N, C-alpha and C positions, 0 to 999 in steps of 0.2 A: 269254915276251914281254918285250922290253926297253922302256926308258923311251920311246924314240921311237915304238914301236908302240902303247904305251898312250896316248900323247899323240894319235897319229893317230886311234885309236879314239874318244877324247873329242872330238876335232875333228869327226868324223863324227856323233857323237851330238848335238853342238851346232851342226851345220850351219856349220862354219867351217873354216878352214885354218891351216896353220903360219904363213904370212905375216901373217894377221890377228891371230893370237895374239901373235906376236913384236911386232907394232906396238902392240897394246893394252898389253902388259906392260912394254914399253920395253927389249927386247933386240934385237940386231942381226939384220938380215935373213939368213935361212939358218942361224941358230944352232942351232935345234932339230934340224935334219937332221944337223948335225955331231956331235951327241951320240951318234951311232952309233959314232964312232971316237974322240972326245975326251971326257974327263970334264967334265961341265958344272959351272959354279960353283953351289954350294948355293943362293946368293941368287937365281939365275935360275931354278932348279928350284922354289923356293919361290913365286916369282912366278906361274909356270905353274900350280902346284898351287892357289894361291889363286884364280886366274882360273877354274878349273874347279870350285872347291869340293871338292877332294879333298886328301888328305894327300900329303906327300913320300913317305912309305912306300908309299902306293898306287902312285905313279908308279914307284917302284923295284921293285914287285912283292912287297913285304913284307907287305901286308895287302889284303883284298878291298875293293872299292868299297862304300861305305855305301849301303844301300837306304832308300827312303822308309819311315818308320815306319808300321807297320800300324795303329796307333791314332791316325791323323792327325786324325779327326773329334774324338776326345777331347781331343787337344792344342788344336785350334782353339777348341773349346767353352770352354776354360779361359782363353783369351787375352782381353785387354782391348785397346782402341785406345790410341793414344798418350796421350790425355787422360784415361785411366782409365775410360771408358765402354765398355759392351759393343760389340763389333765389329758393323758392319753386314753384311748378307749379301753386298754387293759387296766389302767388304774381305776377308771370309772366302774368297770364291771367287778373288779376286786372289792371296791368299797361297797357297791350295791350288794354283792353276795354276802359280805360281812354283816351289813346292816339288816338284811333280810333274815339271816340266820339268828342274829341277835334279838330281833323283835318278833320273830315268828310266834304264833300262838298254836302250835301243833296240838 
């Protein structure tokens, strides 16, 4: 699977499309599709990787996508809020939902 196919899969997982990603990361319209035939600038690949929360190596097919840690509850239990107080249940659920969405492998 090439870089364009990996980005397409990420777009599907995140319910977006190439045009939206290009707009959000600040690269020209149609640029991602051209990466099938033209080598992309590393700077642009980094922008796309950062947008999806993956590494450049993942987009290049050099490493697997990271999965959600299995001990998420343990991690959340040890976290404090910004002001150093224990997190509220609402904060905990918001963070959990974000992380599950970010690391899902739909």
